[in-house]
N, CA, C and O atoms as CSV, one atom per row, in Angstrom:
chain,resi,resn,atom,element,x,y,z
A,1,MET,N,N,-178.760,-4.903,-212.119
A,1,MET,CA,C,-178.299,-6.269,-212.297
A,1,MET,C,C,-178.205,-6.562,-213.790
A,1,MET,O,O,-179.029,-6.102,-214.581
A,2,SER,N,N,-177.199,-7.325,-214.156
A,2,SER,CA,C,-176.908,-7.583,-215.565
A,2,SER,C,C,-177.129,-9.057,-215.896
A,2,SER,O,O,-176.970,-9.931,-215.043
A,3,ASP,N,N,-177.498,-9.315,-217.151
A,3,ASP,CA,C,-177.639,-10.690,-217.629
A,3,ASP,C,C,-176.377,-11.151,-218.350
A,3,ASP,O,O,-176.391,-12.194,-219.003
A,4,ASN,N,N,-175.293,-10.397,-218.245
A,4,ASN,CA,C,-174.058,-10.729,-218.936
A,4,ASN,C,C,-173.344,-11.900,-218.270
A,4,ASN,O,O,-173.425,-12.081,-217.055
A,5,THR,N,N,-172.646,-12.688,-219.079
A,5,THR,CA,C,-171.798,-13.770,-218.595
A,5,THR,C,C,-170.363,-13.344,-218.799
A,5,THR,O,O,-169.999,-12.864,-219.873
A,6,TYR,N,N,-169.550,-13.515,-217.781
A,6,TYR,CA,C,-168.161,-13.116,-217.858
A,6,TYR,C,C,-167.256,-14.329,-217.958
A,6,TYR,O,O,-167.508,-15.359,-217.334
A,7,SER,N,N,-166.209,-14.200,-218.741
A,7,SER,CA,C,-165.195,-15.232,-218.876
A,7,SER,C,C,-163.982,-14.810,-218.054
A,7,SER,O,O,-163.523,-13.672,-218.151
A,8,TYR,N,N,-163.466,-15.737,-217.241
A,8,TYR,CA,C,-162.331,-15.445,-216.370
A,8,TYR,C,C,-161.227,-16.460,-216.560
A,8,TYR,O,O,-161.470,-17.596,-216.965
A,9,GLU,N,N,-160.003,-16.036,-216.261
A,9,GLU,CA,C,-158.844,-16.898,-216.188
A,9,GLU,C,C,-158.319,-16.805,-214.759
A,9,GLU,O,O,-158.038,-15.713,-214.265
A,10,ILE,N,N,-158.189,-17.946,-214.103
A,10,ILE,CA,C,-157.731,-18.009,-212.717
A,10,ILE,C,C,-156.460,-18.844,-212.697
A,10,ILE,O,O,-156.468,-20.001,-213.117
A,11,CYS,N,N,-155.362,-18.262,-212.208
A,11,CYS,CA,C,-154.071,-18.954,-212.173
A,11,CYS,C,C,-153.758,-19.403,-210.752
A,11,CYS,O,O,-153.877,-18.635,-209.796
A,12,ILE,N,N,-153.354,-20.674,-210.637
A,12,ILE,CA,C,-153.039,-21.290,-209.355
A,12,ILE,C,C,-151.624,-21.845,-209.426
A,12,ILE,O,O,-151.224,-22.422,-210.437
A,13,GLU,N,N,-150.875,-21.667,-208.352
A,13,GLU,CA,C,-149.516,-22.195,-208.290
A,13,GLU,C,C,-149.539,-23.713,-208.212
A,13,GLU,O,O,-150.331,-24.292,-207.468
A,14,GLY,N,N,-148.669,-24.356,-208.981
A,14,GLY,CA,C,-148.545,-25.808,-208.949
A,14,GLY,C,C,-149.418,-26.490,-209.994
A,14,GLY,O,O,-150.168,-25.847,-210.728
A,15,GLN,N,N,-149.296,-27.801,-210.035
A,15,GLN,CA,C,-150.032,-28.613,-211.001
A,15,GLN,C,C,-151.243,-29.252,-210.326
A,15,GLN,O,O,-151.100,-29.992,-209.352
A,16,LEU,N,N,-152.400,-28.970,-210.833
A,16,LEU,CA,C,-153.641,-29.562,-210.355
A,16,LEU,C,C,-154.008,-30.674,-211.330
A,16,LEU,O,O,-154.141,-30.429,-212.529
A,17,ALA,N,N,-154.170,-31.879,-210.831
A,17,ALA,CA,C,-154.442,-33.037,-211.684
A,17,ALA,C,C,-155.729,-32.850,-212.483
A,17,ALA,O,O,-156.667,-32.196,-212.027
A,18,GLU,N,N,-155.759,-33.431,-213.677
A,18,GLU,CA,C,-156.938,-33.352,-214.550
A,18,GLU,C,C,-158.188,-33.899,-213.866
A,18,GLU,O,O,-159.302,-33.494,-214.199
A,19,GLY,N,N,-158.017,-34.807,-212.923
A,19,GLY,CA,C,-159.148,-35.374,-212.196
A,19,GLY,C,C,-159.974,-34.346,-211.441
A,19,GLY,O,O,-161.129,-34.607,-211.102
A,20,TRP,N,N,-159.394,-33.177,-211.173
A,20,TRP,CA,C,-160.105,-32.110,-210.480
A,20,TRP,C,C,-160.961,-31.281,-211.437
A,20,TRP,O,O,-161.703,-30.403,-210.997
A,21,SER,N,N,-160.867,-31.546,-212.721
A,21,SER,CA,C,-161.569,-30.738,-213.715
A,21,SER,C,C,-163.074,-30.641,-213.451
A,21,SER,O,O,-163.653,-29.561,-213.564
A,22,ASP,N,N,-163.704,-31.755,-213.103
A,22,ASP,CA,C,-165.145,-31.735,-212.827
A,22,ASP,C,C,-165.476,-30.840,-211.636
A,22,ASP,O,O,-166.516,-30.182,-211.620
A,23,TRP,N,N,-164.599,-30.817,-210.650
A,23,TRP,CA,C,-164.829,-29.995,-209.457
A,23,TRP,C,C,-164.806,-28.517,-209.807
A,23,TRP,O,O,-165.447,-27.700,-209.146
A,24,PHE,N,N,-164.059,-28.184,-210.854
A,24,PHE,CA,C,-163.961,-26.800,-211.306
A,24,PHE,C,C,-164.687,-26.592,-212.627
A,24,PHE,O,O,-164.246,-25.806,-213.466
A,25,ALA,N,N,-165.783,-27.283,-212.811
A,25,ALA,CA,C,-166.655,-27.131,-213.985
A,25,ALA,C,C,-165.925,-27.396,-215.297
A,25,ALA,O,O,-166.212,-26.750,-216.305
A,26,GLY,N,N,-164.975,-28.349,-215.296
A,26,GLY,CA,C,-164.291,-28.749,-216.523
A,26,GLY,C,C,-163.398,-27.684,-217.127
A,26,GLY,O,O,-163.190,-27.672,-218.341
A,27,SER,N,N,-162.864,-26.788,-216.305
A,27,SER,CA,C,-162.161,-25.624,-216.849
A,27,SER,C,C,-160.655,-25.623,-216.592
A,27,SER,O,O,-160.062,-24.547,-216.511
A,28,ILE,N,N,-160.020,-26.779,-216.463
A,28,ILE,CA,C,-158.595,-26.825,-216.144
A,28,ILE,C,C,-157.745,-26.999,-217.395
A,28,ILE,O,O,-158.035,-27.823,-218.263
A,29,ARG,N,N,-156.690,-26.198,-217.458
A,29,ARG,CA,C,-155.626,-26.452,-218.427
A,29,ARG,C,C,-154.305,-26.170,-217.718
A,29,ARG,O,O,-154.277,-25.426,-216.738
A,30,HIS,N,N,-153.223,-26.751,-218.197
A,30,HIS,CA,C,-151.938,-26.625,-217.526
A,30,HIS,C,C,-150.937,-25.834,-218.348
A,30,HIS,O,O,-150.895,-25.943,-219.573
A,31,ASP,N,N,-150.138,-25.042,-217.664
A,31,ASP,CA,C,-148.972,-24.401,-218.244
A,31,ASP,C,C,-147.774,-25.056,-217.569
A,31,ASP,O,O,-147.246,-24.541,-216.584
A,32,VAL,N,N,-147.349,-26.197,-218.108
A,32,VAL,CA,C,-146.340,-27.036,-217.467
A,32,VAL,C,C,-145.006,-26.309,-217.315
A,32,VAL,O,O,-144.332,-26.482,-216.300
A,33,ALA,N,N,-144.614,-25.512,-218.283
A,33,ALA,CA,C,-143.317,-24.840,-218.250
A,33,ALA,C,C,-143.175,-23.939,-217.027
A,33,ALA,O,O,-142.086,-23.812,-216.469
A,34,ASN,N,N,-144.254,-23.327,-216.620
A,34,ASN,CA,C,-144.217,-22.403,-215.485
A,34,ASN,C,C,-144.741,-23.020,-214.190
A,34,ASN,O,O,-144.742,-22.356,-213.153
A,35,GLY,N,N,-145.181,-24.268,-214.228
A,35,GLY,CA,C,-145.722,-24.899,-213.033
A,35,GLY,C,C,-146.986,-24.233,-212.522
A,35,GLY,O,O,-147.187,-24.100,-211.314
A,36,VAL,N,N,-147.834,-23.817,-213.447
A,36,VAL,CA,C,-149.060,-23.104,-213.108
A,36,VAL,C,C,-150.261,-23.859,-213.666
A,36,VAL,O,O,-150.227,-24.344,-214.797
A,37,THR,N,N,-151.318,-23.955,-212.871
A,37,THR,CA,C,-152.589,-24.472,-213.366
A,37,THR,C,C,-153.481,-23.283,-213.671
A,37,THR,O,O,-153.621,-22.375,-212.852
A,38,VAL,N,N,-154.084,-23.292,-214.851
A,38,VAL,CA,C,-154.953,-22.204,-215.269
A,38,VAL,C,C,-156.377,-22.735,-215.401
A,38,VAL,O,O,-156.626,-23.700,-216.124
A,39,LEU,N,N,-157.296,-22.104,-214.705
A,39,LEU,CA,C,-158.719,-22.425,-214.814
A,39,LEU,C,C,-159.354,-21.340,-215.667
A,39,LEU,O,O,-159.138,-20.152,-215.425
A,40,THR,N,N,-160.133,-21.736,-216.656
A,40,THR,CA,C,-160.866,-20.754,-217.450
A,40,THR,C,C,-162.327,-21.158,-217.487
A,40,THR,O,O,-162.652,-22.344,-217.540
A,41,GLY,N,N,-163.191,-20.183,-217.459
A,41,GLY,CA,C,-164.606,-20.502,-217.511
A,41,GLY,C,C,-165.480,-19.272,-217.561
A,41,GLY,O,O,-165.017,-18.146,-217.375
A,42,HIS,N,N,-166.750,-19.508,-217.815
A,42,HIS,CA,C,-167.762,-18.451,-217.870
A,42,HIS,C,C,-168.561,-18.489,-216.572
A,42,HIS,O,O,-168.980,-19.556,-216.124
A,43,PHE,N,N,-168.765,-17.336,-215.980
A,43,PHE,CA,C,-169.505,-17.241,-214.731
A,43,PHE,C,C,-170.633,-16.235,-214.905
A,43,PHE,O,O,-170.423,-15.136,-215.420
A,44,VAL,N,N,-171.814,-16.614,-214.479
A,44,VAL,CA,C,-172.987,-15.767,-214.695
A,44,VAL,C,C,-173.021,-14.557,-213.777
A,44,VAL,O,O,-173.674,-13.560,-214.083
A,45,ASP,N,N,-172.313,-14.640,-212.644
A,45,ASP,CA,C,-172.286,-13.514,-211.722
A,45,ASP,C,C,-171.108,-13.644,-210.770
A,45,ASP,O,O,-170.362,-14.623,-210.818
A,46,GLN,N,N,-170.948,-12.658,-209.912
A,46,GLN,CA,C,-169.842,-12.653,-208.966
A,46,GLN,C,C,-169.951,-13.797,-207.957
A,46,GLN,O,O,-168.932,-14.297,-207.481
A,47,ALA,N,N,-171.155,-14.209,-207.632
A,47,ALA,CA,C,-171.340,-15.323,-206.693
A,47,ALA,C,C,-170.779,-16.623,-207.272
A,47,ALA,O,O,-170.188,-17.417,-206.540
A,48,ALA,N,N,-170.955,-16.846,-208.566
A,48,ALA,CA,C,-170.414,-18.046,-209.205
A,48,ALA,C,C,-168.888,-18.015,-209.199
A,48,ALA,O,O,-168.248,-19.032,-208.934
A,49,LEU,N,N,-168.313,-16.871,-209.484
A,49,LEU,CA,C,-166.860,-16.715,-209.440
A,49,LEU,C,C,-166.357,-16.938,-208.019
A,49,LEU,O,O,-165.359,-17.630,-207.813
A,50,PHE,N,N,-167.035,-16.362,-207.051
A,50,PHE,CA,C,-166.640,-16.519,-205.656
A,50,PHE,C,C,-166.694,-17.981,-205.227
A,50,PHE,O,O,-165.884,-18.415,-204.408
A,51,GLY,N,N,-167.641,-18.746,-205.772
A,51,GLY,CA,C,-167.730,-20.175,-205.464
A,51,GLY,C,C,-166.464,-20.916,-205.872
A,51,GLY,O,O,-165.979,-21.768,-205.127
A,52,ILE,N,N,-165.924,-20.601,-207.046
A,52,ILE,CA,C,-164.673,-21.217,-207.501
A,52,ILE,C,C,-163.517,-20.771,-206.615
A,52,ILE,O,O,-162.680,-21.587,-206.228
A,53,LEU,N,N,-163.465,-19.482,-206.291
A,53,LEU,CA,C,-162.393,-18.981,-205.432
A,53,LEU,C,C,-162.462,-19.598,-204.039
A,53,LEU,O,O,-161.427,-19.819,-203.410
A,54,THR,N,N,-163.651,-19.875,-203.557
A,54,THR,CA,C,-163.819,-20.535,-202.264
A,54,THR,C,C,-163.283,-21.960,-202.316
A,54,THR,O,O,-162.641,-22.409,-201.367
A,55,LYS,N,N,-163.534,-22.673,-203.400
A,55,LYS,CA,C,-162.984,-24.029,-203.557
A,55,LYS,C,C,-161.456,-23.995,-203.528
A,55,LYS,O,O,-160.822,-24.838,-202.894
A,56,ILE,N,N,-160.875,-23.017,-204.216
A,56,ILE,CA,C,-159.421,-22.868,-204.229
A,56,ILE,C,C,-158.915,-22.641,-202.800
A,56,ILE,O,O,-157.913,-23.228,-202.392
A,57,HIS,N,N,-159.599,-21.806,-202.061
A,57,HIS,CA,C,-159.227,-21.522,-200.673
A,57,HIS,C,C,-159.319,-22.781,-199.804
A,57,HIS,O,O,-158.398,-23.079,-199.043
A,58,TYR,N,N,-160.414,-23.509,-199.916
A,58,TYR,CA,C,-160.607,-24.717,-199.101
A,58,TYR,C,C,-159.579,-25.802,-199.415
A,58,TYR,O,O,-159.240,-26.602,-198.543
A,59,LEU,N,N,-159.079,-25.836,-200.656
A,59,LEU,CA,C,-158.046,-26.796,-201.039
A,59,LEU,C,C,-156.643,-26.316,-200.654
A,59,LEU,O,O,-155.654,-27.008,-200.897
A,60,ASN,N,N,-156.569,-25.130,-200.055
A,60,ASN,CA,C,-155.293,-24.538,-199.621
A,60,ASN,C,C,-154.330,-24.359,-200.798
A,60,ASN,O,O,-153.125,-24.571,-200.664
A,61,LEU,N,N,-154.877,-23.967,-201.948
A,61,LEU,CA,C,-154.069,-23.708,-203.134
A,61,LEU,C,C,-153.641,-22.246,-203.142
A,61,LEU,O,O,-154.323,-21.398,-202.568
A,62,THR,N,N,-152.523,-21.946,-203.784
A,62,THR,CA,C,-152.026,-20.577,-203.859
A,62,THR,C,C,-152.580,-19.901,-205.111
A,62,THR,O,O,-152.258,-20.288,-206.234
A,63,LEU,N,N,-153.409,-18.896,-204.903
A,63,LEU,CA,C,-153.997,-18.125,-205.990
A,63,LEU,C,C,-152.981,-17.108,-206.482
A,63,LEU,O,O,-152.472,-16.308,-205.697
A,64,LEU,N,N,-152.684,-17.133,-207.766
A,64,LEU,CA,C,-151.711,-16.212,-208.347
A,64,LEU,C,C,-152.370,-15.021,-209.031
A,64,LEU,O,O,-151.879,-13.896,-208.937
A,65,ALA,N,N,-153.489,-15.269,-209.725
A,65,ALA,CA,C,-154.125,-14.180,-210.467
A,65,ALA,C,C,-155.552,-14.546,-210.844
A,65,ALA,O,O,-155.883,-15.717,-211.030
A,66,VAL,N,N,-156.393,-13.518,-210.953
A,66,VAL,CA,C,-157.746,-13.647,-211.491
A,66,VAL,C,C,-157.895,-12.527,-212.515
A,66,VAL,O,O,-157.687,-11.355,-212.202
A,67,LYS,N,N,-158.258,-12.899,-213.736
A,67,LYS,CA,C,-158.363,-11.911,-214.811
A,67,LYS,C,C,-159.663,-12.110,-215.573
A,67,LYS,O,O,-159.965,-13.219,-216.014
A,68,ARG,N,N,-160.435,-11.035,-215.731
A,68,ARG,CA,C,-161.638,-11.101,-216.560
A,68,ARG,C,C,-161.215,-10.959,-218.005
A,68,ARG,O,O,-160.544,-9.996,-218.374
A,69,LEU,N,N,-161.612,-11.927,-218.828
A,69,LEU,CA,C,-161.186,-11.974,-220.221
A,69,LEU,C,C,-162.158,-11.300,-221.168
A,69,LEU,O,O,-161.745,-10.547,-222.050
A,70,SER,N,N,-163.452,-11.563,-220.995
A,70,SER,CA,C,-164.420,-11.038,-221.951
A,70,SER,C,C,-165.810,-11.044,-221.330
A,70,SER,O,O,-166.036,-11.593,-220.252
A,71,ILE,N,N,-166.701,-10.434,-222.029
A,71,ILE,CA,C,-168.098,-10.391,-221.612
A,71,ILE,C,C,-168.936,-10.958,-222.750
A,71,ILE,O,O,-168.699,-10.646,-223.917
A,72,GLN,N,N,-169.907,-11.783,-222.413
A,72,GLN,CA,C,-170.833,-12.318,-223.411
A,72,GLN,C,C,-172.219,-11.815,-223.053
A,72,GLN,O,O,-172.749,-12.122,-221.986
A,73,GLN,N,N,-172.787,-11.055,-223.939
A,73,GLN,CA,C,-174.129,-10.549,-223.712
A,73,GLN,C,C,-175.136,-11.571,-224.193
A,73,GLN,O,O,-174.933,-12.200,-225.232
A,74,PRO,N,N,-176.210,-11.744,-223.460
A,74,PRO,CA,C,-177.209,-12.735,-223.866
A,74,PRO,C,C,-177.885,-12.335,-225.154
A,74,PRO,O,O,-178.068,-11.150,-225.432
A,75,SER,N,N,-178.253,-13.328,-225.936
A,75,SER,CA,C,-179.014,-13.039,-227.152
A,75,SER,C,C,-180.472,-12.920,-226.775
A,75,SER,O,O,-180.992,-13.716,-225.993
A,76,HIS,N,N,-181.121,-11.932,-227.330
A,76,HIS,CA,C,-182.544,-11.694,-227.061
A,76,HIS,C,C,-183.337,-12.034,-228.305
A,76,HIS,O,O,-183.178,-11.406,-229.352
A,77,ASN,N,N,-184.180,-13.021,-228.180
A,77,ASN,CA,C,-185.050,-13.419,-229.293
A,77,ASN,C,C,-186.344,-12.634,-229.208
A,77,ASN,O,O,-187.036,-12.685,-228.192
A,78,SER,N,N,-186.672,-11.917,-230.250
A,78,SER,CA,C,-187.897,-11.122,-230.247
A,78,SER,C,C,-189.056,-11.897,-230.781
A,78,SER,O,O,-190.169,-11.376,-230.849
């Protein structure tokens, strides 16, 4: 098991209103030209990521892509 935090970009078809930002941990930005809503955020594990994907499923939104962007390793204070 790892203590790493992963950053992801999740693309959804259509425009998701800014009011939904809190539901998705404040991670919404829009690509208006392409009609895509992009969620970005840091997730501590696969269960946290799956929680966001489950919300997308329950809202009957069309998932276009999920991409892991980076890894953040925890700082260890000695």
